[in-house]
C-alpha positions in Angstrom: 230.8 -38.7 258.3 231.6 -40.9 255.2 229.5 -39.4 252.7 230.7 -35.7 253.1 233.7 -37.1 251.7 232.1 -38.2 247.9 232.2 -34.5 246.8 236.3 -33.9 247.5 236.9 -36.7 246.4 235.1 -36.2 242.8 236.6 -32.8 242.7 240.2 -34.4 243.4 239.5 -36.7 240.3 238.6 -33.4 238.3 241.1 -31.9 238.5 243.8 -34.8 238.0 245.1 -33.9 234.2 245.7 -37.0 231.4 243.7 -39.5 229.9 241.8 -40.7 233.0 238.4 -38.9 233.6 238.4 -35.3 232.4 236.8 -31.8 234.6 233.3 -31.2 233.2 233.9 -28.4 230.9 233.7 -25.3 232.5 233.8 -26.4 236.3 234.5 -23.9 238.4 237.1 -25.1 240.6 239.2 -26.5 236.8 240.3 -24.4 234.0 239.2 -26.6 231.4 237.7 -24.3 229.1 237.5 -21.7 231.2 241.1 -19.8 230.9 241.1 -16.8 231.0 237.9 -16.8 233.9 238.7 -15.1 236.9 235.4 -15.6 238.1 234.5 -19.0 240.4 236.4 -20.1 243.9 239.7 -20.1 241.7 240.8 -18.1 238.8 241.9 -19.2 235.1 243.0 -15.3 234.0 246.8 -14.4 233.6 247.0 -12.4 236.7 246.2 -15.5 238.9 250.1 -16.6 239.3 251.1 -12.9 241.1 248.0 -13.0 243.1 248.1 -16.7 244.3 244.7 -17.5 243.0 244.8 -19.9 240.1 243.2 -22.8 239.9 245.4 -26.2 240.5 245.2 -27.0 236.9 245.6 -24.1 235.0 249.1 -24.9 233.7 247.1 -28.2 232.3 244.3 -26.1 230.4 245.6 -23.1 229.8 249.2 -23.4 227.7 252.4 -22.4 227.3 253.9 -23.4 224.7 257.7 -23.0 222.8 258.5 -22.2 220.7 255.5 -20.0 220.4 256.5 -18.0 217.1 257.0 -19.2 213.3 256.1 -18.0 210.0 252.8 -17.8 208.5 253.6 -20.4 206.0 253.6 -23.3 208.9 255.5 -26.3 209.4 256.6 -25.3 213.0 257.3 -27.9 216.0 256.6 -26.3 218.9 256.2 -28.3 222.3 253.0 -27.7 225.4 254.6 -26.7 228.8 253.9 -28.1 231.8 251.8 -31.6 230.1 253.2 -34.4 230.5 250.9 -37.5 229.1 251.8 -41.0 230.0 251.7 -42.7 226.8 252.8 -41.9 223.3 250.1 -41.4 221.0 248.9 -40.0 217.9 245.4 -38.9 218.8 246.7 -35.3 219.3 244.9 -32.2 217.1 245.3 -29.0 217.7 242.5 -26.9 215.9 243.7 -22.9 215.4 240.8 -20.5 215.1 238.1 -23.3 215.1 239.0 -24.3 211.7 242.2 -25.6 210.9 243.5 -28.5 212.0 246.8 -30.1 212.5 247.6 -33.6 213.7 250.3 -34.1 216.4 251.9 -36.3 218.9 253.2 -37.5 222.2 257.1 -38.2 222.1 258.4 -40.9 224.2 259.4 -38.8 226.9 255.7 -37.9 227.0 256.0 -33.9 225.7 252.9 -32.9 223.6 253.7 -31.5 220.5 251.7 -29.4 217.4 252.6 -28.3 213.9 251.1 -24.7 212.9 249.6 -24.8 210.0 250.1 -22.7 206.4 247.8 -19.7 207.7 247.5 -16.2 205.3 247.3 -13.9 208.2 250.0 -12.9 211.0 249.2 -12.1 214.6 248.0 -13.9 217.6 246.2 -17.1 216.8 244.0 -19.0 219.2 244.0 -22.6 218.9 242.8 -25.5 220.6 244.4 -28.7 222.0 242.0 -32.3 221.8 244.0 -35.5 223.3 241.0 -37.8 222.6 241.3 -37.6 218.6 239.0 -34.6 218.1 236.3 -35.5 220.7 236.8 -32.6 222.2 239.1 -29.3 222.3 239.6 -28.6 226.5 242.5 -26.7 226.6 244.1 -23.3 224.8 246.7 -21.2 224.1 248.1 -18.6 221.5 250.5 -18.9 218.4 251.8 -15.8 216.9 251.9 -16.3 213.3 255.1 -14.4 212.0 255.2 -12.6 208.0 257.6 -14.6 206.4 260.4 -11.7 205.9 260.4 -11.2 209.8 261.6 -15.1 210.4 265.1 -15.7 211.7 267.3 -17.3 208.3 267.6 -20.1 211.1 264.0 -21.4 210.9 264.3 -21.3 206.7 266.2 -23.2 204.3 268.0 -21.3 202.1 268.3 -20.2 198.7 271.8 -19.5 198.2 273.1 -16.5 196.1 269.0 -15.9 195.7 269.5 -13.2 193.1 270.9 -16.1 191.1 267.8 -18.2 191.6 265.5 -14.8 190.8 267.6 -13.8 187.3 268.2 -17.5 186.4 267.6 -18.1 182.5 268.4 -14.6 182.1 272.0 -13.6 180.3 274.9 -14.7 182.1 273.0 -16.8 184.7 273.1 -20.7 184.1 274.1 -23.4 186.0 273.4 -25.5 189.2 271.5 -23.8 192.3 271.7 -24.7 195.8 270.0 -25.1 198.5 270.3 -25.4 202.2 268.7 -25.9 205.4 269.4 -26.5 209.0 269.3 -30.4 209.4 268.5 -30.0 213.2 265.6 -28.1 212.6 264.0 -31.1 210.7 265.1 -34.5 212.3 264.6 -37.0 209.5 266.9 -39.2 208.0 265.2 -38.4 204.3 263.5 -35.2 203.1 261.4 -34.1 200.2 262.0 -31.3 198.5 258.9 -29.7 196.9 258.1 -26.6 194.9 254.6 -24.3 196.0 253.4 -21.9 193.8 251.1 -19.1 195.6 248.6 -17.2 193.3 245.7 -14.8 194.0 242.5 -15.4 191.6 239.0 -13.8 191.1 237.8 -10.5 190.3 239.9 -8.4 192.0 238.0 -6.4 194.5 234.9 -8.6 194.9 233.9 -11.6 197.0 235.4 -14.4 194.6 238.9 -12.4 195.0 240.9 -15.4 196.7 244.2 -16.2 197.7 245.7 -20.1 197.8 249.4 -21.9 198.2 249.4 -25.0 195.6 251.6 -28.0 195.8 253.5 -28.0 192.1 255.7 -30.9 191.7 258.9 -32.3 193.4 262.3 -31.3 193.1 263.6 -34.6 194.4 262.5 -37.5 197.0 263.6 -39.5 199.5 267.3 -37.8 199.6 269.4 -38.5 202.9 269.1 -35.1 205.1 272.3 -33.7 204.5 271.8 -30.1 204.7 272.5 -29.5 201.2 270.6 -29.8 197.9 272.2 -28.6 194.6 270.2 -29.6 191.4 270.5 -28.0 187.4 266.8 -26.8 186.6 265.3 -27.9 184.3 261.3 -25.7 182.4 258.2 -27.1 184.2 255.9 -28.3 182.6 253.8 -26.0 180.7 250.6 -26.8 183.0 252.9 -25.6 186.0 254.1 -22.4 184.0 251.5 -19.9 185.5 252.9 -19.4 188.5 255.7 -17.3 188.9 255.6 -16.4 192.9 256.6 -19.4 195.2 258.9 -21.2 197.7 260.2 -24.5 198.5 259.4 -26.7 201.4 261.8 -29.9 202.5 259.6 -32.2 204.3 259.5 -35.8 206.2 260.0 -38.3 202.6 257.7 -40.4 205.2 254.9 -37.3 204.4 252.8 -38.2 200.8 253.6 -35.6 197.9 251.8 -32.1 199.1 250.5 -32.8 202.2 249.7 -29.8 204.3 250.5 -28.5 207.6 253.1 -31.2 208.2 256.7 -30.1 210.0 258.5 -28.3 207.1 261.2 -25.9 206.4 260.4 -23.2 203.5 262.1 -20.7 202.1 262.0 -17.4 201.2 259.3 -17.0 198.8 261.1 -15.2 195.4 260.4 -14.9 191.8 260.3 -18.3 189.5 262.5 -17.5 186.6 264.3 -21.1 187.4 261.0 -22.7 186.8 260.1 -21.0 183.8 259.4 -22.4 180.4 262.0 -22.2 177.3 259.8 -19.2 175.8 261.3 -17.5 178.1 265.0 -18.8 178.0 265.1 -18.4 174.7 264.1 -14.5 174.9 264.0 -13.8 178.3 263.7 -9.6 177.6 260.9 -10.3 174.7 258.8 -12.8 177.4 259.5 -10.3 180.2 258.1 -6.8 178.2 255.0 -8.6 177.0 254.4 -9.9 180.7 254.7 -6.2 181.8 252.6 -4.9 178.7 250.1 -7.6 180.2 250.1 -6.1 184.0 250.0 -2.9 182.2 246.7 -3.2 180.7 245.4 -4.8 184.0 246.8 -2.1 186.1 244.5 0.6 184.6 242.0 -1.7 184.6 242.3 -1.9 188.4 241.1 1.2 190.9 243.1 4.0 191.4 244.7 3.8 194.8 247.3 6.5 195.1 244.9 9.4 196.1 243.9 7.4 199.3 247.7 7.1 200.5 249.2 9.2 203.0 252.2 11.9 201.8 255.8 11.2 202.4 257.4 13.1 205.4 259.4 15.1 203.3 262.8 14.8 205.0 264.5 11.6 206.5 264.3 13.4 209.8 260.7 13.5 209.8 259.7 10.2 208.7 262.1 8.8 211.1 260.6 10.8 214.1 257.4 10.4 212.7 256.9 6.4 214.5 253.3 6.7 214.8 252.5 6.4 210.8 255.6 5.1 209.5 258.0 2.9 210.3 261.5 1.5 209.0 261.4 -0.7 205.6 263.2 -4.0 206.5 264.8 -3.5 202.7 266.5 -0.9 203.2 267.8 0.2 206.9 270.0 3.1 207.9 270.4 1.0 211.2 271.3 -2.2 209.2 274.1 -0.7 206.8 271.5 0.8 204.2 271.4 -2.3 202.1 268.8 -1.4 199.8 268.9 -3.6 196.7 265.6 -2.3 195.0 266.3 1.3 195.8 270.3 2.2 194.4 271.0 6.0 196.1 268.7 5.6 199.1 270.0 4.7 202.7 266.9 4.4 204.3 263.2 3.7 203.6 259.9 3.2 205.4 256.5 2.3 205.0 253.0 3.2 206.1 252.4 1.5 209.3 248.7 1.7 208.4 247.3 -0.3 205.1 244.9 3.0 203.1 241.2 2.3 204.4 239.3 1.1 200.9 242.2 -0.5 198.4 244.5 -2.3 201.5 247.5 -0.2 199.6 250.6 0.7 201.5 253.2 4.2 201.2 256.9 3.6 200.9 259.1 6.6 201.0 263.0 6.2 200.6 266.0 8.9 201.1 269.4 9.4 200.3 272.3 10.9 202.8 272.0 14.1 203.1 267.7 13.2 204.0 266.4 14.5 200.6 263.6 12.3 199.8 263.9 9.7 196.3 261.3 10.0 194.2 260.6 8.0 191.0 260.6 10.7 188.4 264.3 11.4 189.1 265.6 8.0 189.9 264.5 4.0 189.3 266.0 3.9 193.2 262.9 6.5 194.2 260.3 5.1 196.5 257.2 3.4 195.2 253.6 2.8 196.9 252.0 -0.3 196.8 248.6 -1.7 196.0 249.1 -4.6 198.7 251.1 -3.5 201.9 253.7 -5.6 202.3 253.0 -6.2 205.8 249.2 -7.0 205.2 245.6 -5.7 206.3 243.8 -7.1 208.8 241.5 -9.2 209.0 244.1 -10.9 206.2 243.4 -14.0 204.4 242.2 -12.6 201.4 243.6 -10.4 198.9 245.1 -7.7 198.8 245.8 -8.1 202.5 247.7 -11.0 202.7 250.8 -10.3 204.4 254.1 -9.9 201.7 252.3 -12.4 199.5 249.5 -9.8 198.0 252.4 -7.5 197.9 254.6 -9.6 195.7 251.3 -10.5 192.9 250.7 -6.9 192.3 254.0 -5.1 193.1 256.8 -7.3 193.3 257.0 -9.5 190.1 255.6 -6.4 187.9 258.9 -5.4 188.9 260.6 -8.2 187.5 258.7 -8.5 184.6 259.3 -4.5 183.6 262.6 -3.5 185.5 264.5 -6.5 186.1 264.1 -8.9 183.4 263.3 -6.5 180.4 263.9 -2.5 180.0 260.4 -1.4 180.6 260.7 0.6 184.0 259.4 3.7 183.1 256.1 2.0 182.5 256.6 0.3 186.1 257.2 4.0 187.6 254.3 5.6 185.6 252.4 3.3 187.5 253.7 3.4 190.7 255.1 6.8 190.9 256.7 8.2 194.6 254.9 10.8 196.6 256.3 13.8 197.0 255.4 15.6 200.0 253.3 18.6 199.4 250.8 17.6 201.7 252.3 16.1 204.4 251.4 17.4 207.9 253.6 16.5 210.7 252.2 14.5 214.0 251.9 16.9 217.3 254.4 15.6 220.2 254.0 15.3 223.4 255.7 13.9 226.2 255.9 13.1 230.1 259.4 12.0 231.9 261.2 12.3 235.0 259.4 13.5 238.3 257.7 13.5 236.1 257.4 16.1 233.8 255.1 16.9 231.0 255.0 18.8 227.5 251.6 19.0 226.5 251.1 18.3 223.0 251.3 22.5 222.7 254.5 23.0 224.2 253.5 24.2 227.8 255.7 22.9 230.1 254.6 21.5 234.0 255.9 19.0 236.7 253.2 16.9 238.3 254.6 14.4 240.9 252.1 13.0 242.8 251.5 9.2 243.4 248.5 7.4 241.9 247.2 6.5 238.4 246.5 9.4 236.2 244.5 10.4 232.5 247.3 11.2 230.7 245.4 11.3 227.4 241.8 11.0 226.8 240.3 11.6 222.6 236.7 10.8 222.4 237.6 10.7 218.9 238.4 7.4 218.1 237.8 6.5 221.8 241.9 6.3 222.6 242.6 6.1 226.2 246.0 6.2 227.8 246.9 6.1 231.5 250.2 5.8 233.7 251.0 4.8 236.9 253.5 6.6 239.0 255.5 5.6 242.3 258.4 6.8 244.4 261.3 4.8 243.0 261.3 1.8 246.0 257.8 1.4 245.2 257.2 1.2 248.9 255.1 3.5 251.1 257.4 4.0 253.6 260.0 5.3 251.4 261.0 8.5 252.1 262.1 9.9 248.8 259.4 13.0 247.4 260.4 12.2 244.0 257.9 10.1 242.0 258.0 8.6 238.3 256.4 6.5 235.8 256.4 3.1 236.2 253.3 2.1 234.0 251.9 3.3 230.4 248.7 1.4 229.4 247.3 2.2 225.9 243.1 1.1 224.6 242.1 2.8 221.6 237.9 1.7 220.8 237.7 -1.7 221.4 241.3 -2.9 220.8 243.4 -5.1 222.7 244.7 -3.1 225.7 248.5 -3.2 225.9 250.8 -2.3 228.9 254.2 -1.4 229.4 255.5 -1.3 232.9 259.2 -1.4 234.9 259.8 -5.1 235.4 261.1 -6.3 238.2 265.3 -5.7 238.1 267.1 -2.7 237.0 266.9 -1.7 233.5 263.8 -4.1 232.4 260.6 -3.7 230.6 257.5 -5.5 230.5 255.1 -5.8 228.1 251.8 -6.9 228.9 248.6 -8.1 226.2 245.2 -7.7 228.0 246.7 -8.0 231.8 249.5 -10.7 230.5 253.2 -10.8 230.5 254.1 -10.8 226.7 257.3 -12.5 225.8 259.8 -10.7 223.4 262.4 -13.8 223.2 261.1 -14.5 219.6 260.1 -11.9 217.8 260.4 -7.6 218.5 257.4 -7.3 216.3 253.9 -8.3 217.1 250.5 -7.7 215.2 247.7 -7.0 217.5 244.1 -6.3 217.3 243.7 -2.6 216.5 247.7 -2.0 216.6 251.0 -2.9 216.3 253.7 -3.4 218.5 257.7 -3.4 218.1 260.0 -3.3 220.7 263.9 -2.3 220.0 266.8 -3.6 222.0 264.5 -4.5 224.9 263.9 -0.8 226.3 261.9 0.8 223.8 258.4 0.3 222.7 256.6 1.4 219.9 252.7 1.7 219.6 251.4 2.3 216.8 247.5 2.5 216.4 244.6 2.5 213.9 244.3 6.0 214.2 247.7 6.4 213.4 248.6 7.9 216.4 251.5 7.0 218.0 253.2 6.5 221.6 257.3 5.5 222.4 257.6 4.1 226.0 261.6 4.1 227.2 263.3 3.5 229.7 265.1 6.2 230.9 267.0 5.7 234.6 264.9 4.8 237.3 261.4 5.2 235.6 260.0 5.7 231.9 260.1 8.1 229.6 256.8 8.6 227.0 256.0 10.5 223.8 252.8 10.3 222.3 252.2 11.5 218.5 248.8 13.0 217.1 248.6 12.9 213.6 246.2 16.7 212.8 243.0 15.1 212.9 242.8 14.8 217.0 243.1 18.8 217.1 240.3 20.3 220.3 240.0 16.7 220.4 242.3 15.6 223.3 241.9 16.5 227.0 244.0 14.8 230.2 247.5 15.8 231.5 249.1 16.5 228.2 246.5 18.9 227.3 244.4 20.1 224.8 245.5 19.8 221.2 244.3 23.4 219.5 247.3 25.6 219.3 246.9 26.8 222.4 249.3 26.7 225.3 246.4 28.7 228.1 243.9 25.7 227.9 246.1 23.4 229.1 245.1 23.1 232.4 241.7 22.2 232.1 239.5 20.4 234.6 237.3 17.5 233.8 234.2 19.9 234.7 235.7 22.3 231.7 237.1 25.2 234.1 240.4 26.1 232.9 243.4 27.1 235.3 245.5 29.7 233.8 249.1 29.6 232.8 250.7 31.3 235.6 249.1 28.7 237.6 251.0 27.6 240.8 253.1 24.6 241.5 250.5 23.6 244.1 247.2 24.4 241.4 249.1 22.4 239.0 249.2 19.8 241.6 245.5 20.1 242.1 244.9 19.5 238.4 246.8 16.8 238.2 245.0 15.3 241.1 241.5 15.8 239.0 242.4 13.6 236.4 243.4 10.4 238.8 241.6 7.3 236.6 238.3 6.5 237.7 238.1 2.9 239.2 235.4 1.7 236.8 237.7 2.7 233.9 240.7 1.3 234.6 243.1 0.2 232.2 246.4 -1.1 234.5 247.2 -4.6 235.7 247.1 -5.5 239.1 248.7 -9.0 239.6 250.4 -8.7 242.6 249.5 -8.0 246.4 251.4 -4.7 246.4 249.5 -3.4 243.1 246.2 -4.4 244.8 247.0 -3.0 247.9 248.4 0.1 246.8 246.6 0.7 244.1 243.2 -1.4 242.9 242.3 -1.4 246.8 243.1 2.9 247.5 242.3 6.1 245.7 243.2 6.5 242.3 245.1 9.9 243.5 246.8 9.4 246.7 245.9 12.1 249.1 248.5 11.1 251.8 251.7 11.5 249.7 253.3 14.8 250.1 255.4 15.7 246.9 258.6 17.9 246.9 257.4 21.4 244.8 259.9 23.2 242.9 259.5 26.5 244.5 260.6 24.3 247.7 263.8 22.5 246.3 266.7 23.1 247.5 270.2 21.2 247.5 273.4 21.4 249.5 275.9 23.6 247.9 278.0 20.5 246.7 275.0 19.0 245.4 273.5 22.3 243.5 277.3 22.7 242.1 277.4 18.8 240.5 273.8 19.7 238.9 274.5 22.9 237.6 277.5 21.0 235.5 275.1 18.5 234.9 271.8 20.5 234.2 273.1 23.6 232.7 269.8 25.4 232.3 267.4 22.3 231.9 265.2 23.2 235.0 263.7 19.5 235.1 267.4 18.3 235.8 268.1 20.3 238.7 264.3 20.1 240.1 265.0 16.0 239.6 268.4 16.1 241.6 266.6 18.0 244.3 263.5 15.6 244.8 265.9 12.3 244.5 269.2 13.3 245.9 270.3 11.5 242.5 272.2 13.4 239.8 271.2 9.9 237.9 267.7 10.5 237.5 268.5 14.2 236.6 270.4 13.2 233.9 267.7 10.6 232.5 265.2 13.7 232.7 267.9 16.0 230.7 268.4 13.0 228.1 264.4 12.6 228.0 263.9 16.3 227.8 266.7 16.7 225.1 265.9 14.1 222.8 261.8 15.4 222.9 263.2 18.4 221.6 265.5 17.3 219.1 262.5 15.2 218.0 260.0 18.5 218.1 262.6 20.5 215.4 263.0 17.4 213.1 258.8 17.4 213.0 259.2 20.7 212.1 257.0 21.3 208.9 258.4 21.9 206.1 257.7 23.6 202.6 257.8 21.7 199.2 257.1 23.5 195.9 256.8 19.7 194.5 258.8 18.1 191.8 260.2 20.3 189.0 260.1 18.9 185.8 263.2 19.1 183.3 262.8 20.6 179.8 262.4 18.7 177.0 265.1 18.2 175.4 267.3 19.4 178.5 268.0 18.3 181.8 268.5 19.4 185.2 271.0 19.6 188.1 269.2 19.6 191.8 266.4 16.7 192.9 265.8 18.9 196.6 262.3 20.4 196.0 261.8 22.1 199.1 261.4 26.0 200.3 265.3 27.5 199.6 266.0 24.8 197.1 267.2 25.8 193.4 267.2 23.8 190.6 269.1 24.6 187.3 268.7 23.2 183.7 270.3 22.8 180.9 269.5 22.1 176.5 271.3 19.2 175.1 273.2 20.5 171.8 271.1 21.5 168.7 268.8 23.5 171.4 268.7 26.8 173.1 267.0 27.8 176.4 264.0 29.7 176.8 262.7 30.6 180.0 264.7 31.1 183.6 268.1 29.1 183.8 267.0 28.1 187.3 264.4 28.3 189.5 264.1 28.7 193.4 261.4 26.9 195.4 259.7 29.9 197.6 257.9 30.2 201.3 254.5 29.8 199.6 255.5 26.7 198.4 255.7 27.8 194.4 258.6 27.7 192.4 260.1 31.0 191.0 260.3 30.1 187.5 258.0 27.4 185.7 260.6 25.0 184.0 261.8 26.7 181.0 261.3 24.9 177.2 264.5 23.9 174.8 263.7 25.3 171.3 265.5 23.7 168.6 267.8 25.6 166.9 272.2 26.7 167.5 272.6 27.1 171.6 274.5 29.9 173.0 277.6 28.1 173.6 277.2 27.0 169.2 277.1 30.5 168.5 279.7 31.8 170.7 282.1 29.4 169.3 280.7 30.7 165.7 281.7 34.0 167.0 285.1 33.1 168.4 285.9 30.7 165.6 284.9 33.7 163.0 286.8 35.9 164.8 290.0 34.1 165.1 289.4 33.3 161.0 289.3 36.7 160.7 292.1 37.1 162.8 294.6 34.5 160.8 293.8 35.8 157.9 294.8 39.5 158.8 297.6 37.8 160.0 298.4 35.8 156.8 298.3 39.4 155.0 300.7 41.3 157.1 303.5 38.3 156.7 303.1 38.2 153.1 303.5 42.2 152.8 306.3 41.7 155.1 308.2 39.1 152.6 307.6 41.0 149.7 309.2 44.0 151.4 312.0 42.4 152.3 312.6 40.6 148.9 312.6 44.0 147.2 315.6 45.6 150.1 317.7 42.0 149.4 317.7 42.2 145.5 318.8 46.0 145.4 321.9 44.7 146.7 325.5 43.4 145.3 
């Protein structure tokens, strides 16, 4: 019997982590180099924890880290959780994307540390870990690289009065500058403060176009880590002055100057006015004008990118409702107090989520307090399109795709040259004109909410309260799939509740990541899964994923923005989820599923998989069969089954539960008191009334009422608006009015010395044309001047006449007085 113990002893040794014998790579009883694998006697897949099927060493090889995110500038120290190394060592190497390596360490407590590298991309970055100085990398995890502007201030050093730094050397801006930082974020007795510069070189839009951060020089070395540094800027040596965009980096003084990928604190990227040469300081306007002219010449040689950008929404309401294609510009956010530094007069701006297809450019749209689009043709505060999309463009790494930084090189520093340091802003605005909205077409909206109720893209309302997993939407055009899971409120088989609701939504488009949003454990909790792994949003609310962007707001609303410009918003409404789907017009005639056929024809919304169409007058039981027909097929399910309950009730059972008997609308009834309360709460909202009857809960009915109202308000916001386009003022005159939508009127006036030839006003008509063209202002006396001359002449005649009359009267009186004694 003794020989039979040997294999078990070897297996035991293979699963022991640490510096002894290591399990063979890919061993079936271990997670060494098997993270994500579900096959074998035990699982290394994220679902194994809920299913109690994990390999014993899963946490030793499939790594969790804290913190899990940081700026793509790098230098963030993070700790590997659940992995304790018995002896301190410097043999730790962290490899990111199998190409960038940083040196880690084991601290005195046995915790394993890594340092994030300088990257040129945002998003989830795979990394592997070596504890033997690079001989093997059996452990793996994921690091979240974040756009620099989306990192919290505590993770960066702060330029005190950042505007002063970027205007330094211009009239009235001199003296000391101060840099501050949190000393606990960089545990070191002495630090060095370095300047790094960013540039993009090579022929634009070629394989030779490259992006690079370069160490330039140190401002201070081996100074006390006090959290503050004040200095008097001096002009940089000539060979460093070509860098106009850069960032300060603070590192431990034990590192050599410019050493890459070490723990560090970076400042915001900014315009390096403070380090420019004496020629800038002697005459900043002339220097900046020359730079602006050089940019103008280069810009005219580059490809024209404006034609491929999407038109802006016509109104602020449209811009905020069209969340699949546009997202809040963090530099001008209505919900953050409308601090719009670069867009005076605006209260809110949005950016196009996706970069343009050929040149990776971005659209920006800004709006005034009354919802009117603000155009550069009318104001320097108008929105300006970007040659480099501020958020970058997958796969990033090369110009003009580098998040934030390409935008600085091609759009921001030139704005400083032309608009902020020199009075040449017209040159910039001529090459970055605002888009109007004449070709903007709002997306189409469909929703699902409550017990559950559906409003299709063509506006058909119906209720389908089956229990199971169903196809909400399919579109072969982009291979878009949206699936939902419905359960009773308790989720238990023994529940007597005859109402169901949405508890999970899963989305995938083509070969994108799969994102699932579901009700978490506990009331009012949303859980987001990426490829069946639960995500944390404790550090970041925005994630760049494969084929989509993901945004979480306030913990109860998730926005999914897809490459096709389709968008979904999943929110928590009462005990269930509410889903809004936005599709651009290119999806016309390409959709099917519970949300119907998008083709402006409600009559075919109830189309079965076979192509058979139920009539719009179909009864609730027929509609129940329509919904059941769209049950998810097992092989195509996108949903996650990571608990015994989900496996037993959904994975291993029919996707549509044939045993569940719902409450049909015509069967719903309520007690007199309940009916009275429902009438007071719901008014004429039939969805609300049904949910109160089906669940016996006023709160459930109210949640449906609120969700339905939100849908209707969004439909109203997305109504098409006619635009006549920008109307120019007359030369040698001006106009009153900067709104160019149907019914708006623009009035014209001429400057003194000119007279108006043409209409004094023009109105935007329903056909998208102006009632009158812009008039002309001709040299000559204006009507006001002519009227002045006429009335002045009449006044002069009257004055002469009055004088003559007074003179005659005086002579007459003199004659009378002379005849008396």
